[in-house]
C-alpha positions in Angstrom: -28.3 36.7 30.6 -27.4 34.3 27.8 -28.6 30.7 28.0 -26.5 27.6 28.0 -26.2 24.4 25.9 -26.5 21.2 27.9 -25.2 18.0 26.2 -27.5 15.3 27.7 -26.4 11.7 27.4 -29.4 9.4 27.0 -29.6 5.6 27.3 -28.2 3.4 24.5 -30.8 0.7 25.4 -31.7 0.3 29.0 -33.8 3.3 30.1 -32.6 2.9 33.7 -29.2 4.2 32.6 -30.4 7.8 32.4 -29.1 10.0 35.2 -31.1 12.1 37.6 -29.2 15.2 36.4 -30.1 14.6 32.8 -33.8 14.1 33.7 -33.9 17.3 35.7 -32.1 19.2 32.9 -34.5 17.9 30.3 -37.4 19.0 32.4 -36.0 22.5 33.2 -34.6 23.4 29.8 -36.5 25.8 27.6 -36.0 23.7 24.5 -34.8 20.2 23.6 -32.9 19.7 20.3 -33.2 16.1 19.3 -31.6 14.1 16.5 -34.9 12.3 15.7 -38.0 13.8 17.5 -40.1 10.7 16.6 -37.6 8.5 18.4 -37.0 10.9 21.4 -40.6 11.5 22.1 -40.8 7.9 23.4 -38.1 8.7 25.9 -39.7 12.0 27.0 -43.1 10.4 27.4 -41.7 7.6 29.5 -40.3 10.1 32.0 -43.2 12.5 31.7 -41.1 15.4 30.2 -43.2 18.1 28.5 -40.4 20.4 27.4 -40.8 21.6 23.7 -38.7 19.8 21.2 -37.1 20.7 17.9 -35.2 18.6 15.4 -31.4 18.8 15.0 -29.9 16.3 12.7 -27.1 15.7 10.1 -29.1 17.4 7.2 -29.9 20.6 9.0 -27.0 20.8 11.5 -25.4 24.0 10.2 -28.5 26.3 9.7 -30.3 24.8 12.7 -27.2 25.4 14.9 -27.3 29.1 13.9 -31.0 29.3 15.0 -30.3 27.5 18.3 -27.3 29.8 19.1 -29.6 32.8 18.5 -32.1 31.3 21.0 -29.4 30.9 23.6 -28.2 34.4 23.1 -31.8 35.5 23.9 -31.5 33.6 27.2 -33.0 30.2 26.4 -31.4 27.1 27.8 -31.1 24.3 25.2 -30.7 20.6 25.9 -29.2 18.5 23.1 -29.9 14.8 22.9 -29.0 12.2 20.3 -30.9 9.0 19.4 -28.8 7.2 21.9 -25.7 7.9 23.9 -23.6 11.1 24.4 -24.2 14.0 21.9 -21.2 14.9 19.9 -19.9 11.3 19.6 -20.3 10.3 16.0 -23.3 12.6 15.5 -24.0 16.2 14.4 -23.8 17.6 17.9 -20.2 18.6 17.4 -21.3 21.3 14.9 -23.6 22.9 17.5 -20.9 22.8 20.2 -18.4 24.4 17.8 -20.8 27.3 17.0 -21.6 27.8 20.7 -17.9 28.2 21.5 -17.5 30.6 18.7 -20.4 32.7 20.0 -19.2 32.6 23.6 -22.1 30.4 24.7 -21.4 28.2 27.7 -21.4 24.5 27.0 -21.7 21.8 29.6 -21.7 18.0 29.1 -23.7 15.8 31.4 -21.9 12.4 31.7 -23.8 9.3 30.8 -24.0 6.4 28.4 -21.6 6.1 25.4 -21.5 2.9 23.4 -17.8 3.2 22.6 -16.8 3.3 26.3 -19.3 0.6 27.3 -17.9 -1.8 24.7 -14.3 -1.0 25.4 -14.5 -1.6 29.1 -16.4 -4.9 28.6 -14.2 -6.2 25.8 -11.5 -7.7 27.8 -8.9 -5.9 25.6 -6.5 -3.2 26.9 -8.2 0.0 28.0 -5.1 2.0 28.9 -4.7 3.5 25.5 -7.4 3.5 22.8 -8.5 5.3 19.6 -12.1 5.7 18.4 -12.8 5.7 14.6 -16.7 5.7 14.8 -18.1 4.5 11.4 -15.5 3.9 8.6 -16.4 6.0 5.5 -18.7 4.1 3.1 -16.8 2.1 0.5 -19.2 3.4 -2.2 -19.2 7.0 -1.0 -15.5 7.5 -0.3 -13.4 4.5 -1.0 -10.1 6.4 -1.0 -10.7 7.8 2.5 -11.8 4.4 3.8 -8.5 2.9 2.5 -6.5 5.8 3.9 -7.9 5.2 7.4 -7.4 1.4 7.1 -3.7 2.1 6.2 -3.4 4.3 9.3 -4.9 1.6 11.5 -2.3 -0.9 10.3 0.3 0.9 12.5 -2.0 1.6 15.4 -0.7 0.2 18.7 -3.7 1.4 20.8 -6.9 -0.6 21.1 -9.2 0.4 18.2 -13.0 1.0 18.7 -15.4 1.3 15.7 -19.1 1.3 15.1 -20.9 -0.7 12.4 -24.4 -1.4 11.2 -25.4 -5.1 10.9 -25.8 -5.0 7.1 -22.3 -3.7 6.6 -20.6 -5.8 9.3 -19.2 -8.6 7.1 -17.7 -6.2 4.6 -16.1 -4.1 7.3 -14.7 -7.2 9.1 -13.2 -8.4 5.8 -11.5 -5.0 5.1 -10.2 -4.9 8.7 -8.8 -8.4 8.4 -7.1 -7.6 5.1 -5.5 -4.4 6.6 -4.7 -5.6 10.1 -4.1 -9.3 9.7 -4.7 -11.7 12.6 -5.9 -9.8 15.7 -7.9 -10.5 18.8 -11.2 -8.6 18.6 -14.5 -8.2 20.6 -17.9 -8.0 18.9 -20.3 -6.1 21.1 -23.9 -6.2 20.1 -27.1 -4.6 21.5 -25.2 -3.1 24.5 -27.3 -2.7 27.7 -30.3 -4.3 26.0 -32.1 -7.6 26.6 -30.0 -9.5 24.1 -26.7 -7.9 24.8 -23.8 -10.0 23.7 -20.0 -9.4 24.1 -18.0 -11.9 22.2 -14.2 -12.0 22.4 -13.1 -13.6 19.2 -11.0 -13.3 16.0 -11.7 -11.9 12.5 -11.9 -15.5 11.1 -14.5 -16.6 13.7 -16.5 -13.4 13.3 -16.6 -13.8 9.5 -17.8 -17.4 9.9 -20.6 -16.0 12.1 -21.6 -13.5 9.4 -21.7 -16.3 6.8 -24.0 -18.5 8.8 -26.1 -16.0 10.7 -27.8 -12.7 9.7 -26.2 -10.1 12.0 -28.8 -8.1 13.9 -28.6 -5.0 16.1 -25.9 -2.3 16.2 -22.3 -3.5 16.6 -19.3 -2.0 18.3 -16.0 -3.6 17.1 -13.1 -3.5 19.5 -9.7 -4.6 18.1 -6.4 -5.1 19.8 -3.6 -2.8 18.7 -0.4 -3.9 17.0 1.9 -5.4 19.6 5.5 -4.1 20.1 6.8 -7.6 19.2 5.0 -7.5 15.9 6.4 -4.0 15.1 9.9 -5.2 15.9 9.5 -8.3 13.7 8.3 -6.1 10.8 11.2 -3.7 11.3 13.7 -6.5 11.5 12.4 -8.0 8.2 12.5 -4.6 6.6 16.2 -4.1 7.5 17.2 -7.7 6.7 16.1 -7.2 3.1 18.5 -4.2 2.8 22.2 -4.9 2.0 24.4 -4.2 5.0 26.4 -1.7 3.1 23.3 0.3 2.2 22.1 0.0 5.8 25.3 1.5 7.0 25.1 4.3 4.5 21.6 5.1 5.8 23.0 6.0 9.2 26.3 7.5 8.1 24.4 9.9 5.7 22.9 11.4 8.9 26.3 12.2 10.3 26.6 9.2 12.6 30.1 7.9 13.2 31.0 4.5 11.7 31.3 2.6 15.0 28.0 3.9 16.2 26.3 3.2 12.8 27.5 -0.4 13.1 25.9 -0.7 16.5 22.6 0.6 15.2 22.7 -1.7 12.1 23.4 -4.7 14.4 20.5 -3.7 16.6 18.1 -3.3 13.7 19.0 -6.7 12.3 19.0 -8.5 15.6 22.7 -9.6 15.3 26.0 -8.8 16.9 28.3 -5.9 16.0 31.0 -8.5 14.9 28.6 -10.0 12.4 28.1 -6.6 10.8 31.9 -6.0 10.8 32.6 -9.4 9.2 29.9 -8.9 6.5 31.3 -5.5 5.6 34.8 -7.0 5.2 33.4 -9.7 2.9 31.6 -7.1 0.8 
């Protein structure tokens, strides 16, 4: 029989957050694939887990995934762990999962800690709809891709969740402020750890903090999405800059009858239909 891949969520700080199911799986697996074996050995030693361990990280993820799939085809069960949190979330685990599915290997994910969800639920911002962007591309490595994503986020109405390292925090906050404008945000630092801090603030206040303090610890940035009111204001300003005659032609060119086009133009501009009619007469 073929083995399975078990995605084992490990604590993002507090060791008590590990589940009984993950502990049992790590003990019973034939092999543990870890993002950083030097880091993970501390976790395994703490819980007296003696299962053999092998490295699986960003720089060997493709060829090592091939090897791990071969081991599972031989019947070995593999447990995948990341440095902290749920494998596959902003780490190389997704490559191994992809190869397992292509090879017909069963994959099961054991629920547990994830910094993005922990921060979102504690942020005080809307949790009904959200998007996760992980780490923005490095400005030095891929500036165009970074700018493309920031442009996309300008229009995002869902709550936005990102990760950032302390030494890049100020730069990322500046870029986000320039792209998104004034927004309510939450800076979540050292989640589940002794010095956990969840601060609901603004870009301006957060940047003031970066200028006076040296940011420490890993950060999750949670940002409110663009409000429907803000979108309507922007749309209204856009249409107001366009001459009424040109605005009418925009709708009529789509085959919309003149009376209906006038209604749509009036709605876009936040005025009455009579106002549009009168302005067209004057033109």
